[in-house]
C-alpha positions in Angstrom: -92.7 144.4 -29.6 -94.5 145.8 -32.7 -97.4 143.9 -31.8 -98.0 145.7 -28.6 -98.9 149.2 -28.1 -97.1 151.5 -25.8 -99.6 150.9 -23.0 -99.3 147.0 -23.2 -95.6 147.4 -23.2 -95.6 149.3 -20.1 -98.1 147.0 -18.7 -95.7 144.1 -18.8 -93.2 146.0 -16.7 -95.2 145.9 -13.7 -96.7 143.3 -11.5 -100.4 142.7 -12.0 -100.9 141.7 -8.6 -98.6 140.6 -5.5 -97.3 137.5 -7.3 -98.1 137.4 -10.8 -97.1 139.4 -14.0 -99.4 140.9 -16.6 -101.2 138.9 -18.7 -101.8 140.0 -22.5 -102.9 138.1 -25.4 -100.2 135.6 -26.4 -98.4 136.5 -23.2 -99.2 134.4 -20.2 -98.7 135.5 -16.7 -95.8 134.5 -14.4 -96.4 133.4 -11.0 -93.7 133.5 -8.4 -93.1 132.7 -4.9 -91.0 133.4 -2.1 -88.2 130.9 -1.1 -85.3 130.0 -0.8 -85.6 126.9 1.7 -89.0 126.1 0.9 -92.0 127.2 -1.3 -94.1 129.9 0.2 -96.9 129.8 -2.5 -99.9 132.3 -1.8 -103.1 133.4 -3.3 -103.5 137.1 -4.1 -105.9 137.5 -1.1 -103.4 135.9 1.3 -100.4 137.7 -0.2 -97.6 139.5 1.8 -94.0 139.7 1.8 -93.3 139.2 5.5 -94.2 135.7 6.1 -97.6 136.4 7.8 -100.4 135.4 5.6 -101.2 131.8 5.2 -99.2 129.7 2.5 -99.5 126.4 1.0 -97.8 123.5 2.6 -94.4 122.7 1.5 -91.1 121.0 2.6 -89.3 123.3 4.9 -85.6 122.4 4.0 -83.1 123.5 6.3 -82.2 127.3 5.4 -79.1 128.6 3.8 -77.1 128.6 6.9 -77.4 125.0 7.4 -77.2 123.9 3.7 -74.0 126.0 3.4 -72.4 124.2 6.4 -72.6 121.0 4.3 -70.1 122.5 1.8 -71.7 120.0 -0.5 -72.6 121.4 -4.1 -74.2 118.1 -5.0 -76.4 118.3 -2.0 -77.4 121.9 -2.7 -78.4 120.8 -6.2 -80.7 118.3 -5.0 -82.3 120.7 -2.8 -82.7 122.9 -5.6 -84.2 120.2 -7.7 -86.7 119.3 -5.1 -87.9 122.9 -4.6 -88.2 123.0 -8.5 -90.7 119.9 -8.3 -92.7 121.6 -5.5 -93.1 124.9 -7.6 -94.2 122.9 -10.5 -96.9 121.2 -8.3 -98.0 124.6 -7.2 -98.1 126.1 -10.5 -95.0 128.6 -9.6 -92.8 129.6 -12.4 -90.2 131.5 -10.5 -89.0 131.0 -6.9 -87.4 133.8 -5.3 -84.1 132.7 -4.3 -81.1 132.0 -3.5 -80.0 134.7 -1.4 -76.2 134.9 -1.7 -75.3 138.2 0.1 -72.1 137.9 2.1 -72.2 137.7 5.8 -70.6 140.8 6.8 -71.3 140.7 10.3 -72.8 138.1 12.5 -75.6 140.7 13.6 -77.6 140.7 10.5 -80.9 139.6 11.4 -81.2 137.6 8.0 -78.2 135.8 7.9 -80.0 132.5 8.2 -81.0 133.1 4.7 -77.5 133.6 3.4 -74.6 131.1 2.8 -71.4 132.4 4.0 -68.9 135.1 4.9 -66.6 133.8 1.8 -67.7 134.6 -1.8 -66.4 131.4 -3.5 -68.4 129.3 -0.9 -71.4 131.4 -1.5 -71.0 131.5 -5.2 -70.3 127.6 -5.8 -73.3 126.4 -3.5 -75.7 129.4 -5.5 -74.6 127.8 -8.8 -75.6 124.3 -7.7 -78.7 125.3 -6.2 -80.0 127.4 -9.1 -78.7 124.6 -11.6 -80.7 122.2 -9.8 -83.9 124.3 -9.5 -83.9 125.5 -13.3 -83.3 122.0 -14.5 -86.8 121.3 -13.2 -88.2 124.1 -15.5 -88.5 126.7 -12.7 -86.8 129.9 -12.7 -84.5 131.3 -10.1 -84.4 134.9 -8.7 -80.9 135.5 -7.7 -81.1 138.0 -4.8 -80.3 140.7 -3.3 -78.3 142.7 -6.0 -76.0 144.1 -4.2 -74.5 144.8 -1.0 -77.6 144.0 1.0 -75.9 143.1 4.2 -77.9 144.7 7.0 -81.7 144.9 7.8 -81.1 148.1 9.8 -82.5 151.0 7.5 -82.4 148.3 4.7 -84.8 150.5 2.4 -82.5 153.6 2.6 -79.2 152.8 3.9 -76.2 153.4 1.4 -73.5 150.6 1.5 -70.5 152.8 1.0 -67.9 150.4 -0.6 -64.6 151.0 -2.2 -64.2 149.5 -5.8 -61.9 146.7 -5.1 -63.8 145.3 -2.0 -67.0 145.5 -3.9 -65.3 143.5 -6.8 -63.5 140.8 -4.8 -65.8 140.5 -1.9 -69.5 141.5 -2.5 -70.0 140.9 -6.3 -68.0 137.6 -7.1 -70.9 135.1 -5.9 -73.3 137.0 -8.2 -70.9 136.8 -10.9 -70.4 133.3 -10.4 -74.2 132.2 -10.5 -74.8 134.6 -13.6 -71.9 133.2 -15.6 -72.1 129.6 -14.5 -75.9 129.0 -14.0 -77.8 131.9 -15.7 -80.6 132.3 -13.4 -84.0 133.6 -15.3 -84.2 136.6 -13.1 -81.9 138.7 -10.7 -83.7 140.6 -8.1 -82.3 143.9 -7.0 -81.9 145.1 -3.4 -83.7 147.8 -1.4 -80.3 149.5 -0.4 -78.5 152.2 -2.2 -75.0 151.5 -3.3 -72.3 154.2 -2.9 -75.5 156.8 -2.9 -77.6 155.3 -5.7 -80.6 153.0 -5.3 -79.8 149.5 -6.4 -83.3 149.5 -8.4 -82.0 152.8 -10.5 -78.2 152.1 -10.7 -77.2 151.7 -14.1 -73.6 150.7 -13.4 -75.0 147.8 -11.5 -77.9 146.6 -13.5 -76.5 147.3 -17.0 -72.7 147.7 -17.1 -71.7 145.0 -14.7 -74.6 142.6 -14.8 -75.5 142.6 -18.6 -72.3 144.2 -20.6 -69.8 142.5 -18.4 -71.3 139.4 -17.2 -73.6 138.6 -20.0 -76.7 138.4 -18.2 -79.8 138.0 -20.5 -82.6 137.4 -18.1 -85.1 139.8 -16.2 -83.9 142.2 -13.8 -86.8 142.3 -11.2 -87.2 144.6 -8.2 -87.5 143.5 -4.7 -91.0 143.8 -3.4 -91.5 147.7 -3.3 -87.9 148.6 -3.9 -88.6 150.9 -6.8 -88.1 154.8 -6.1 -88.6 156.1 -9.4 -90.0 154.0 -12.0 -88.7 155.7 -15.3 -85.2 155.9 -13.9 -85.1 152.4 -12.8 -86.3 151.1 -16.3 -83.8 153.4 -17.9 -81.1 151.8 -15.6 -81.8 148.3 -16.5 -84.8 147.2 -14.1 -87.2 145.3 -16.2 -90.1 144.4 -13.7 -91.5 146.1 -10.9 -92.9 144.0 -8.3 -95.5 143.9 -6.7 -98.1 146.0 -8.8 -98.2 149.5 -8.3 -101.9 149.8 -9.2 -101.1 151.2 -12.7 -98.8 154.2 -11.3 -95.6 152.7 -12.8 -96.9 151.8 -16.3 -98.7 155.2 -16.4 -95.3 157.1 -15.6 -93.4 155.1 -18.3 -96.1 155.9 -20.8 -95.7 159.7 -19.9 -92.2 159.6 -20.1 -92.1 158.1 -23.6 -94.7 160.4 -24.9 -92.8 163.3 -23.3 -89.5 162.3 -24.9 -88.0 161.8 -21.8 -87.7 157.9 -22.1 -86.6 156.3 -25.3 -89.4 153.8 -26.3 -86.6 151.4 -27.2 -85.6 151.1 -23.6 -89.2 150.0 -22.8 -89.1 147.6 -25.8 -86.2 145.9 -24.5 -87.6 145.3 -21.0 -90.8 144.2 -22.3 -89.5 141.7 -24.6 -87.4 140.3 -21.7 -90.6 140.1 -19.8 -92.3 138.2 -22.9 -89.3 135.9 -23.0 -89.6 135.1 -19.3 -93.5 134.3 -19.6 -93.2 132.2 -22.6 -90.2 130.2 -21.1 -92.4 129.8 -17.9 -95.4 128.6 -19.8 -93.2 126.1 -21.8 -92.1 124.5 -18.7 -95.3 124.4 -16.7 -96.7 121.2 -15.8 -100.2 121.3 -14.8 -101.2 118.2 -12.5 -97.5 117.8 -11.3 -96.9 116.0 -7.9 -94.0 115.5 -5.7 -93.0 112.7 -3.2 -93.6 114.1 0.3 -91.8 111.5 2.2 -88.7 111.6 -0.2 -88.6 115.4 0.3 -88.7 115.0 4.1 -86.1 112.5 3.9 -83.8 114.9 2.0 -84.8 117.8 4.7 -83.4 115.2 7.4 -80.4 114.4 5.2 -79.4 118.2 4.8 -80.1 118.9 8.6 -77.8 116.1 9.7 -74.9 116.9 7.1 -75.2 120.8 7.9 -74.7 120.2 11.7 -71.1 121.1 12.7 -69.5 119.4 15.7 -67.7 121.9 17.5 -66.3 120.1 20.4 -66.4 116.4 21.9 -63.9 116.0 24.5 -63.6 112.5 25.7 -65.6 111.3 22.8 -68.8 112.2 24.9 -70.6 112.0 21.5 -72.1 109.6 20.1 -74.3 108.6 23.0 -75.0 105.0 24.0 -78.7 104.1 23.9 -78.1 102.2 27.3 -77.1 105.6 28.8 -79.5 107.4 31.1 -80.0 110.7 29.3 -81.8 113.7 30.3 -83.3 116.1 27.6 -83.4 119.4 28.7 -84.6 122.6 27.1 -87.9 123.7 25.4 -86.2 123.6 21.7 -86.2 120.0 22.0 -90.0 119.8 22.2 -90.8 123.0 20.2 -88.1 123.2 17.5 -86.5 126.2 16.2 -86.3 125.1 12.6 -86.7 128.2 10.3 -86.2 132.0 10.3 -88.9 134.7 10.4 -89.8 136.8 7.3 -90.7 136.3 3.7 -89.0 132.9 3.8 -91.3 131.3 6.4 -92.6 128.1 5.3 -95.8 126.2 6.3 -94.3 122.6 6.5 -95.7 119.4 5.4 -94.9 117.9 8.9 -92.6 118.7 11.9 -90.3 116.4 13.8 -89.2 117.3 17.0 -86.1 116.0 18.8 -87.8 115.0 22.2 -90.2 112.6 20.2 -87.3 111.2 18.1 -85.3 110.6 21.3 -87.9 109.1 23.2 -88.2 107.7 25.8 -86.1 109.9 27.8 -86.4 112.4 30.8 -87.3 115.6 29.9 -87.5 119.3 31.5 -88.2 122.6 29.3 -85.7 124.3 31.4 -86.6 127.8 30.0 -89.4 129.7 28.2 -89.1 130.9 24.8 -90.2 134.5 24.1 -92.7 134.1 27.2 -91.9 137.1 29.6 -94.6 135.7 32.2 -92.9 132.3 32.7 -91.6 131.3 36.1 -88.1 130.9 34.8 -86.6 130.0 38.3 -89.0 127.0 38.7 -88.2 125.8 35.2 -84.4 125.9 36.1 -84.9 124.0 39.2 -86.9 121.3 37.7 -84.2 120.8 35.0 -81.4 120.8 37.6 -83.2 117.7 39.4 -83.6 115.8 36.1 -80.0 116.5 35.0 -78.5 115.4 38.5 -80.3 112.0 38.2 -78.9 111.3 34.7 -75.6 109.9 33.1 -75.7 112.6 30.3 -77.7 115.6 30.1 -78.4 117.1 26.6 -79.4 120.8 26.8 -81.0 122.5 23.6 -80.3 126.0 23.6 -80.5 128.7 20.9 -82.1 131.9 19.8 -85.9 132.6 20.4 -87.7 133.6 17.2 -87.8 137.2 18.4 -84.0 137.4 18.4 -83.4 137.3 14.7 -85.6 138.0 11.5 -85.9 139.7 8.3 -86.6 143.3 9.0 -84.1 143.9 11.9 -80.6 143.2 13.3 -79.4 141.8 16.3 -78.0 143.9 19.3 -75.5 141.1 20.5 -74.3 137.7 19.8 -75.2 136.1 23.2 -77.7 133.4 24.1 -80.6 134.6 26.4 -79.5 135.1 30.0 -81.8 132.4 31.3 -80.4 129.8 29.1 -76.7 130.8 30.3 -77.8 130.6 33.8 -79.5 127.0 33.1 -76.3 125.8 31.7 -74.3 126.8 34.6 -76.8 125.2 36.9 -76.8 122.0 35.0 -72.9 121.7 34.5 -72.8 122.2 38.4 -74.6 119.0 38.8 -73.5 117.0 36.0 -70.4 117.6 34.2 -71.4 115.4 31.2 -73.2 117.8 29.1 -73.9 118.0 25.4 -75.2 121.5 24.3 -77.3 121.2 20.9 -77.7 124.9 19.4 -80.5 126.1 17.2 -79.8 129.5 15.8 -79.8 131.1 12.5 -76.9 133.5 13.1 -73.6 132.8 15.1 -73.8 132.9 18.8 -70.9 133.6 21.2 -69.6 130.8 23.1 -66.5 131.7 24.6 -67.9 132.4 28.1 -69.4 128.9 28.7 -68.0 126.3 26.3 -64.8 125.9 28.5 -67.1 123.9 31.0 -69.0 121.8 28.5 -67.4 118.7 27.0 -69.4 118.5 23.6 -71.3 120.9 21.3 -73.3 120.5 18.6 -74.0 123.5 16.3 -77.3 122.4 14.5 -78.1 125.9 13.2 -81.8 125.9 11.8 -82.5 122.4 10.7 -85.8 122.7 8.8 -88.9 120.6 9.4 -86.8 117.3 10.0 -84.4 118.7 12.3 -85.6 116.8 15.3 -85.2 113.4 13.6 -81.6 114.5 12.1 -80.4 115.7 15.8 -81.4 112.3 17.3 -79.6 110.7 14.4 -76.4 112.7 15.1 -76.5 111.9 19.0 -76.8 108.5 18.7 -74.4 108.1 15.8 -76.7 106.8 13.2 -75.2 110.0 11.2 -71.8 111.1 11.6 -71.3 114.8 12.1 -69.5 116.5 8.8 -70.6 120.1 8.7 -68.0 122.7 8.6 -68.5 126.4 9.6 -69.4 128.5 6.6 -68.8 131.6 9.1 -66.1 132.3 11.8 -67.4 132.2 15.4 -65.7 135.0 17.3 -64.7 135.3 20.8 -66.4 138.6 21.2 -68.7 141.2 19.4 -65.9 143.5 19.2 -63.7 141.4 17.5 -65.9 141.2 14.4 -64.5 143.0 11.4 -67.3 145.4 11.0 -67.7 146.4 14.5 -66.6 149.9 14.4 -68.7 150.6 11.2 -72.0 148.8 12.0 -74.5 149.5 10.9 -73.3 153.1 10.1 -74.4 156.7 10.7 -77.8 157.6 9.5 -78.3 156.4 6.2 -74.6 155.9 5.5 -72.9 152.4 6.1 -69.2 152.6 5.5 -67.6 149.4 4.8 -64.4 150.7 6.5 -63.2 147.1 7.1 -62.8 146.9 3.2 -61.7 143.4 1.9 -61.0 142.0 5.4 -64.3 140.4 6.0 -64.8 137.1 8.1 -61.7 135.1 8.4 -59.7 137.5 6.1 -60.0 140.0 9.1 -59.1 137.5 11.9 -56.2 136.1 10.2 -54.9 139.5 9.2 -55.1 140.8 12.8 -53.8 137.2 14.3 -56.9 137.4 16.5 -58.3 134.3 18.5 -61.4 132.9 17.6 -63.5 130.6 19.3 -63.7 128.4 16.2 -62.3 129.3 12.7 -63.9 129.2 9.2 -64.1 125.8 8.0 -64.0 124.0 11.3 -65.9 121.0 12.3 -65.0 117.6 13.9 -66.5 114.3 13.1 -66.8 110.8 15.0 -63.8 109.6 12.9 -60.6 111.3 12.0 -58.8 112.1 8.6 -55.1 112.1 7.6 -53.9 114.3 4.8 -50.8 113.2 2.5 -48.9 113.5 -0.6 -49.7 117.0 -1.7 -49.3 117.4 -5.5 -49.7 120.3 -7.7 -49.6 120.2 -11.5 -50.3 123.7 -12.9 -53.3 124.9 -10.9 -54.3 121.4 -10.1 -54.0 120.5 -6.5 -54.1 116.9 -5.7 -54.0 115.3 -1.9 -54.4 111.9 -0.4 -57.0 111.7 2.2 -57.4 108.8 4.5 -59.9 108.0 7.0 -57.8 107.1 9.9 -60.8 106.4 12.2 -63.3 103.7 13.0 -66.4 105.2 11.4 -67.3 106.1 7.9 -67.6 109.7 7.2 -67.4 112.9 4.9 -64.4 115.1 5.0 -64.4 118.7 3.4 -60.8 119.1 1.9 -60.4 123.0 1.8 -57.6 124.8 -0.5 -56.5 127.8 0.5 -53.9 130.5 -1.5 -51.8 133.1 -0.1 -49.8 135.8 -1.8 -47.2 136.9 0.7 -45.3 138.9 -1.6 -48.0 140.6 -3.4 -47.8 144.3 -4.4 -51.3 144.9 -2.8 -52.8 144.2 0.3 -54.2 140.9 0.4 -55.6 138.4 3.0 -53.2 136.0 4.7 -54.9 133.2 2.9 -58.2 132.8 0.6 -60.2 130.0 0.0 -59.9 129.1 -3.6 -61.4 125.4 -3.9 -63.0 122.8 -1.8 -64.4 119.2 -2.1 -66.4 116.8 -0.1 -65.3 113.0 0.0 -66.8 110.1 1.7 -64.6 107.3 3.2 -65.0 104.1 4.7 -62.5 103.5 7.7 -59.1 102.7 6.4 -59.9 104.0 3.0 -57.6 106.5 1.0 -58.5 108.6 -1.8 -56.9 111.2 -4.0 -58.9 114.4 -3.9 -58.2 116.8 -6.8 -59.2 120.6 -6.9 -58.5 122.8 -9.9 -58.1 126.7 -9.0 -59.3 128.7 -12.0 -56.4 131.1 -12.9 -58.6 134.2 -12.7 -59.5 133.3 -9.0 -56.1 134.5 -8.3 -56.5 137.9 -9.4 -57.1 140.8 -7.6 -59.0 144.0 -8.7 -57.0 146.9 -9.8 -59.2 149.9 -9.3 -56.9 152.4 -11.0 -57.0 150.4 -14.0 -60.5 149.1 -13.7 -59.2 145.5 -14.4 -58.5 142.4 -12.8 -55.0 141.5 -12.7 -53.1 138.1 -11.9 -49.9 139.0 -10.3 -46.8 136.9 -11.3 -45.8 135.6 -7.8 -44.7 132.6 -5.9 -48.1 131.8 -4.4 -48.6 129.5 -1.0 -51.0 126.5 -1.7 -52.4 125.5 1.7 -54.4 122.3 2.1 -56.3 121.7 5.4 -59.4 121.0 7.3 -60.1 124.9 8.2 -58.6 128.2 7.4 -56.5 127.7 10.6 -56.2 123.9 10.4 -53.5 123.6 7.8 -52.3 120.1 7.2 -49.9 120.8 4.0 -48.5 123.6 2.1 -46.2 124.1 -1.0 -45.3 127.0 -3.0 -46.5 127.7 -6.6 -45.0 130.1 -9.2 -47.6 131.7 -11.3 -47.0 133.7 -14.5 -48.6 137.3 -14.0 -50.4 139.3 -16.6 -47.1 141.3 -17.3 -48.7 143.7 -19.9 -49.9 146.7 -17.7 -48.6 145.2 -14.5 -45.5 147.3 -14.3 -44.4 150.4 -15.9 -41.9 153.2 -15.3 -44.0 154.8 -12.7 -43.8 151.5 -10.7 -41.3 151.7 -7.8 -38.1 149.8 -7.9 -39.3 147.5 -5.0 -42.3 146.5 -7.1 -39.8 146.0 -10.0 -37.7 143.8 -7.8 -40.6 141.8 -6.5 -41.8 140.9 -10.2 -41.1 137.3 -11.6 -40.4 138.9 -15.0 -39.4 142.4 -14.1 -37.1 141.2 -11.0 -34.4 139.4 -13.2 -34.4 142.3 -15.7 -33.9 145.1 -13.4 -31.2 143.1 -11.2 -29.3 142.7 -14.5 -29.4 146.6 -14.8 -28.6 147.0 -11.2 -25.6 145.1 -11.5 -24.2 147.4 -14.1 -25.4 150.2 -11.9 -23.5 148.6 -8.7 -20.2 148.2 -10.8 -20.3 151.9 -11.8 -21.2 153.3 -8.5 -18.8 151.7 -6.4 -19.0 152.6 -2.7 -21.8 154.9 -3.5 -24.1 152.3 -4.0 -26.7 151.9 -1.2 -25.6 148.9 1.1 -28.1 146.1 1.2 -30.6 146.4 4.0 -29.6 150.1 4.6 -32.0 152.8 5.2 -31.0 154.4 2.0 -31.4 151.3 0.3 -35.0 150.7 1.8 -35.7 154.4 0.8 -34.6 153.8 -2.8 -36.9 150.7 -3.2 -39.8 153.3 -2.9 -38.9 155.5 -5.6 -40.4 155.3 -9.1 -37.9 153.7 -11.6 -38.5 157.0 -14.0 -37.6 158.9 -10.8 -34.8 157.0 -10.0 -33.5 157.2 -13.7 -33.5 161.1 -13.3 -31.1 161.4 -10.6 -27.6 162.6 -11.9 -25.7 160.3 -9.7 -27.5 157.1 -10.9 -26.1 155.8 -14.2 -29.6 155.0 -15.8 -30.5 156.5 -19.1 -33.8 156.5 -21.2 -32.2 153.8 -23.2 -31.8 151.6 -20.4 -35.5 152.2 -19.3 -36.8 151.7 -22.7 -34.8 148.4 -22.7 -36.4 147.3 -19.6 -39.8 147.9 -20.9 -38.9 145.8 -24.1 -37.8 143.0 -22.0 -40.9 143.0 -19.9 -42.8 142.4 -23.0 -40.3 139.8 -24.3 -39.1 142.0 -27.3 -35.4 142.7 -26.1 -32.4 140.6 -25.3 -30.8 140.5 -21.8 -28.5 143.0 -20.6 -24.7 142.4 -21.1 -22.6 143.0 -18.2 
């Protein structure tokens, strides 16, 4: 960086406006824009980060909540690619997305912008989205790093997370995207992590992100996230956004001149920003255009593919066009298709379901964020229309005021007037289809028993209306699967007792047991499990084969319609030495089958994905165990299972301070210790603890070194040394 002086280098580490970086001779400015489900490109005069100001028209694709429900990485890549083309057309170099924070609680007001409660699904979709975007020459900004799982006090709250939970739940999706997709930038979050602001956390931004994961791009702040510019730069935050009106660069210059900041630190960050600027300029395509119609069609495809058919008793769906259908609910006419906040897109067009389904009888049924409306009169009209129809389709959901960036939800229920409307309609017409529009999970337990069919359409983007019509009439076959569990009660949710924390401390007391991991561990009833979703056809699973860590299963479309099936592979470790979930998602694949068609689906599980994080050793460990491979259509709809023996990371996994029980459970140590115990049993005779006795169970909890020190137990130092040699494969077996 010798060609730049101190002030110029400092200027490069701060935005020059709301959406631009600094421009210097030979260093072009980088233009950024909000995402991640559509381009929110603004001029500097109209700039804001809350979705209030005017932005250029762009395709509003279905938000992450809907895209995630497709479980389709190829579809996610196509969306990323389309976003890249639109960014190029608007002269945008970096799109701020994807958001891959874990859905710790369904109350998070920004859940519509995130993928899943599961880190593998979140990470795999994030990789595909980033690869699709960056293949067009537009950079991604992976966000919000890290542990930004609530909106309440998001600027100051400290996410208090133990090391193992952080490594196994909240960081893996980021690691997967960084290592497999190499995003141009990573955006730090507002919150603190274990007491330290993410923007100035050297462990997070340098040790983990750069040294462990090999990230080589630019770390950028969320807009206004920097607390101390000098400390942030030293921690690894390269670029402060937006402009600090010169304050940040001045602080950096002063710190360098005072000897408080090594200029080499500034040089590294400035060089990264220069590399980003030159890469962006090299990929820019002035005058680029995109196909508005094709992108709208893609938005329609994603909306249909992401809808989840929760229930369809009596095959009420798909509807017959000859039926007299009543459409009830303001959301059919005024669609709820995206969330509020910085991701809010100005769509190129907007389809509504009422127009797409016409001609039909319609009643709005309820108001949307209008306290002055005559709710009783609206309900009375809807009941009359429903009573005269063969089938009543109710469009229900959450009003915009219920969920948004900036605040969290207070409950999981639909508005009371909608619940009352549903009860009134089902009283006069039992053939009811509920179509839901919501960005976060809603509670259905109190009313779903009286409704034969429910289609969860989430927030469907600008083509949601046409997509819903396609689904209702069978033009499209529902194939979405839940990327998050629908609980029976708010009190059942894993983080309930810890949400949203006390003051500025948010303890993640549920630990590893987030989402389905918690419901399964506690054996709690759920309304619909993770991975659930019905279809207008049926699929059968057969012929499960496992070779190494490659799982193959035959899937047959046993119904009468073509459709997609999402094959899910879960792994359990029932004899693990540490607390683990009953089963965890370790692989998935989407397959499309014609009626009667059978296809082999093969999924390979990376060995490292079987590891747990040993916080004491600060290392990942694959245990040598008999794992259970479970293949199914949801986390609780397991169709086929088989055991799988995996050799563990023997070195360091057992030592003389491990318990006798741990040695016995180990695939290598177990046979070794049993050979030794056979000699001990012979020597001790009747004094040897009986199998299953309280004494034997107590002995199993003793350290091996402790056991060997007892005078009545004939185990010497040579025996222990030979055990360790055997564990390393350097000793002959014991001879009895």
